[in-house]
NUMAR-223464 format. One record per atom (N, C-alpha, C): x, y, z; atom name; residue number from 1. Coordinates in steps of 0.05 Angstrom, whole numbers, always signed. Each point is the difference from the previous one (the first is absolute). Layout:
N
     xx     yy     zz guti vopa
      X      Y      Z   CA  NUM
...
END
This chain:
100
     xx     yy     zz guti vopa
    +16    -23     +0    N    1
    -16    +24     +0   CA    1
    +17    +23     +1    C    1
    +23     +1    +12    N    2
    +18    +21     +2   CA    2
    +21     -2    -19    C    2
     +1    -18    -18    N    3
    +19     -4    -19   CA    3
     +6    +22    -17    C    3
    -21    +14    -10    N    4
     +3    +23    -18   CA    4
     +3    +26    +17    C    4
     +1     -1    +27    N    5
     +1    +25    +16   CA    5
    +29    +13     -2    C    5
     +3    +26     -1    N    6
    +23    +13     -4   CA    6
    +11     +8    +29    C    6
    +23    -12     +8    N    7
    +11     +5    +27   CA    7
    +22    +22     +0    C    7
     +0    +14    -22    N    8
    +20    +25     -2   CA    8
     -4    +18    +22    C    8
    -25     +4     +9    N    9
     -7    +21    +19   CA    9
    +14     -9    +26    C    9
     +2    -26     +6    N   10
    +17    -10    +24   CA   10
    +28    +11     -2    C   10
    +12     -5    -20    N   11
    +28     +8     -5   CA   11
     +2    +33     +5    C   11
    -18    +12    -13    N   12
     +0    +32     +2   CA   12
     -4     +8    +30    C   12
    -16    -13    +14    N   13
     -6     +6    +31   CA   13
    +26     -7    +14    C   13
    +12    -21     -5    N   14
    +26     -9    +12   CA   14
    +21    +21     -6    C   14
     +3    +10    -23    N   15
    +18    +18     -7   CA   15
     -4    +27    +16    C   15
    -25     +9     +0    N   16
     -7    +24    +14   CA   16
     +6     -1    +30    C   16
     -6    -25    +12    N   17
     +6     -4    +28   CA   17
    +29     +0     +5    C   17
    +14    -10    -17    N   18
    +31     -2     +3   CA   18
    +11    +31     -2    C   18
    -11    +15    -18    N   19
     +7    +28     -3   CA   19
     -7    +17    +25    C   19
    -25     -8     +9    N   20
    -11    +14    +28   CA   20
    +22     -6    +23    C   20
     +7    -24     +1    N   21
    +16    -12    +24   CA   21
    +29    +17     -4    C   21
    +10     +2    -24    N   22
    +25    +15     -4   CA   22
     -3    +28     +8    C   22
    -21    +14    -10    N   23
     -6    +29     +6   CA   23
     -3     +3    +32    C   23
    -14    -20    +13    N   24
     -3     +3    +28   CA   24
    +25     -1    +14    C   24
    +19    -17    -10    N   25
    +26     -3    +15   CA   25
    +15    +26     -5    C   25
     -1    +11    -20    N   26
    +16    +27     -4   CA   26
    -14    +24    +14    C   26
    -26     +1     +0    N   27
    -15    +22     +9   CA   27
    -15     -6    +28    C   27
    +11    -20    +15    N   28
    -15    -10    +23   CA   28
     -5    +21    +21    C   28
    +19    +20     +5    N   29
     -6    +23    +18   CA   29
    -22    +18    -11    C   29
     +0     +5    -28    N   30
    -22    +18    -11   CA   30
    -26    -17     +2    C   30
     +3    -23     -6    N   31
    -28    -17     +3   CA   31
    -11     +0    +28    C   31
    +18     -5    +19    N   32
    -12     +1    +25   CA   32
    -11    +28     +9    C   32
    +14    +21     -8    N   33
    -14    +26     +3   CA   33
    -26     +7    -13    C   33
     -1    -15    -24    N   34
    -26     +4    -15   CA   34
    -20    -18    +14    C   34
     +5    -22    +11    N   35
    -17    -16    +12   CA   35
    -10    +14    +27    C   35
    +20    +12    +15    N   36
     -9    +15    +23   CA   36
    -19    +21     -7    C   36
     +9    +15    -21    N   37
    -18    +25     -9   CA   37
    -30    -12     -8    C   37
     +0    -23    -13    N   38
    -25    -11     -8   CA   38
    -16     -7    +24    C   38
    +11    -11    +20    N   39
    -14     -9    +24   CA   39
    -12    +24    +15    C   39
    +20    +22     +1    N   40
    -11    +24    +13   CA   40
    -22    +15    -15    C   40
     +1     -2    -27    N   41
    -21    +13    -15   CA   41
    -25    -16     +3    C   41
     +1    -29     +2    N   42
    -25    -15     +2   CA   42
    -10     +6    +29    C   42
    +15     +3    +20    N   43
    -11     +6    +26   CA   43
    -13    +27     +3    C   43
    +12    +19    -14    N   44
    -12    +26     -3   CA   44
    -25     +1    -15    C   44
     -2    -18    -23    N   45
    -22     -4    -14   CA   45
    -25    -11    +18    C   45
    +10    -20    +13    N   46
    -22    -14    +17   CA   46
    -10    +18    +21    C   46
    +17    +16    +12    N   47
    -13    +21    +21   CA   47
    -18    +19    -14    C   47
     +9     +9    -25    N   48
    -17    +18    -13   CA   48
    -27    -13     -8    C   48
     +0    -25     -8    N   49
    -26    -15     -4   CA   49
    -17     -4    +23    C   49
    +13     -3    +25    N   50
    -14     -3    +24   CA   50
    -13    +24     +8    C   50
    +14    +23     -4    N   51
    -11    +26     +6   CA   51
    -23     +6    -20    C   51
     +2     -4    -25    N   52
    -22     +2    -18   CA   52
    -24    -15     +8    C   52
     +4    -25    +11    N   53
    -20    -19     +4   CA   53
    -15    +12    +26    C   53
    +13    +11    +19    N   54
     -9    +11    +22   CA   54
    -19    +25     -7    C   54
    +12    +16    -17    N   55
    -16    +25    -12   CA   55
    -24    -10    -13    C   55
     +2    -20    -17    N   56
    -22    -11    -15   CA   56
    -23    -10    +19    C   56
     +9    -14    +20    N   57
    -20    -11    +20   CA   57
    -14    +24    +16    C   57
    +15    +22     +6    N   58
    -11    +22    +13   CA   58
    -20    +15    -19    C   58
     +8     +3    -24    N   59
    -18    +13    -20   CA   59
    -26    -15     -4    C   59
     +4    -27     -4    N   60
    -25    -20     -1   CA   60
    -18     +3    +21    C   60
    +12     +2    +25    N   61
    -19     +0    +25   CA   61
    -15    +27     -1    C   61
    +17    +22     -7    N   62
    -16    +25     -1   CA   62
    -19     +0    -21    C   62
     +4    -11    -24    N   63
    -20     -1    -23   CA   63
    -26    -14     +9    C   63
     +6    -22    +14    N   64
    -23    -16    +10   CA   64
    -19    +17    +19    C   64
    +16    +14    +18    N   65
    -16    +17    +17   CA   65
    -14    +22    -12    C   65
    +11    +13    -21    N   66
    -13    +19    -16   CA   66
    -24    -10    -15    C   66
     +3    -23    -13    N   67
    -23    -14    -12   CA   67
    -23     -6    +19    C   67
     +5     -7    +24    N   68
    -20     -3    +19   CA   68
    -15    +25     +6    C   68
    +17    +21     +5    N   69
    -12    +25     +3   CA   69
    -18    +11    -20    C   69
     +9     -6    -25    N   70
    -15     +8    -22   CA   70
    -27    -14     -3    C   70
     +0    -25     +8    N   71
    -25    -16     -1   CA   71
    -19    +11    +21    C   71
    +10     +9    +23    N   72
    -18    +11    +21   CA   72
    -10    +28     -9    C   72
    +18    +18    -15    N   73
     -9    +23    -12   CA   73
    -24     -3    -19    C   73
     +7    -22    -18    N   74
    -23     -4    -20   CA   74
    -27     -6    +13    C   74
     +3    -17    +22    N   75
    -25     -7    +14   CA   75
    -15    +25    +10    C   75
    +16    +17    +12    N   76
    -10    +25    +13   CA   76
    -14    +15    -22    C   76
    +15     +4    -22    N   77
    -11    +17    -24   CA   77
    -26    -10     -9    C   77
     -1    -28     -3    N   78
    -25    -12    -10   CA   78
    -22     +6    +20    C   78
     +6     -2    +25    N   79
    -23     +3    +20   CA   79
     -8    +30     -1    C   79
    +19    +19     -2    N   80
     -7    +28     -2   CA   80
    -17     +6    -26    C   80
    +10    -13    -23    N   81
    -15     +4    -23   CA   81
    -30    -10     +4    C   81
     -2    -23    +11    N   82
    -28    -10     +6   CA   82
    -16    +22    +18    C   82
    +13    +10    +19    N   83
    -12    +19    +18   CA   83
     -9    +26    -17    C   83
    +18     +9    -17    N   84
     -9    +23    -17   CA   84
    -21     -6    -17    C   84
     +0    -23    -14    N   85
    -21     -6    -16   CA   85
    -27     -3    +13    C   85
     +1     -7    +26    N   86
    -26     -5    +14   CA   86
     -7    +26    +14    C   86
    +17    +20     +1    N   87
     -6    +26    +13   CA   87
    -23    +14    -10    C   87
     -7     +6    -26    N   88
    -22    +15     -8   CA   88
    -27    -13     +9    C   88
     -1    -25     -2    N   89
    -24    -17    +11   CA   89
     -5     +3    +30    C   89
    +23     -2    +15    N   90
     +0     +2    +29   CA   90
    -12    +30     +7    C   90
    +10    +21    -17    N   91
     -8    +27     +8   CA   91
    -30     +3     -8    C   91
    -11    -12    -21    N   92
    -26     +3     -5   CA   92
    -17    -13    +20    C   92
     +7    -24    +10    N   93
    -15    -13    +22   CA   93
     +1    +17    +25    C   93
    +22    +10     +7    N   94
     +2    +15    +24   CA   94
    -16    +26     -2    C   94
     +1    +14    -21    N   95
    -15    +23     -3   CA   95
    -31     -6     -2    C   95
     -6    -21    -10    N   96
    -27     -7     -4   CA   96
    -11     +6    -27    C   96
    +19     +3    -19    N   97
     -8     +4    -27   CA   97
    -13    -26    -14    C   97
    -21     +4    -14    N   98
    -13    -23    -11   CA   98
     +0     +2    -29    C   98
     +9    -22    -13    N   99
     -1     +0    -28   CA   99
    -27     -8    -12    C   99
    -10    +11    -23    N  100
    -24     -8    -11   CA  100
     +0    -23    -16    C  100
END
């Protein structure tokens, strides 16, 4: 099944790995510095992400509270609208005005 499969990519990967080993031996100090910098940057990134997540959670909680308040305001406005709609008839009854 693999008889027609081309294994040249394995040779290329081996050559690349060998070149990387030689480069690492020559620039080992530079590589170590780069790895240290990478780890520091990743730590700073994670702290930044944690701060953003905290801010997001705070904003989400605030938005939830605002939406709840808006629902209460809507209910009050609907009740006031109904009172205003019923007001003319209530005044007629109170005054004793009779419609024909």
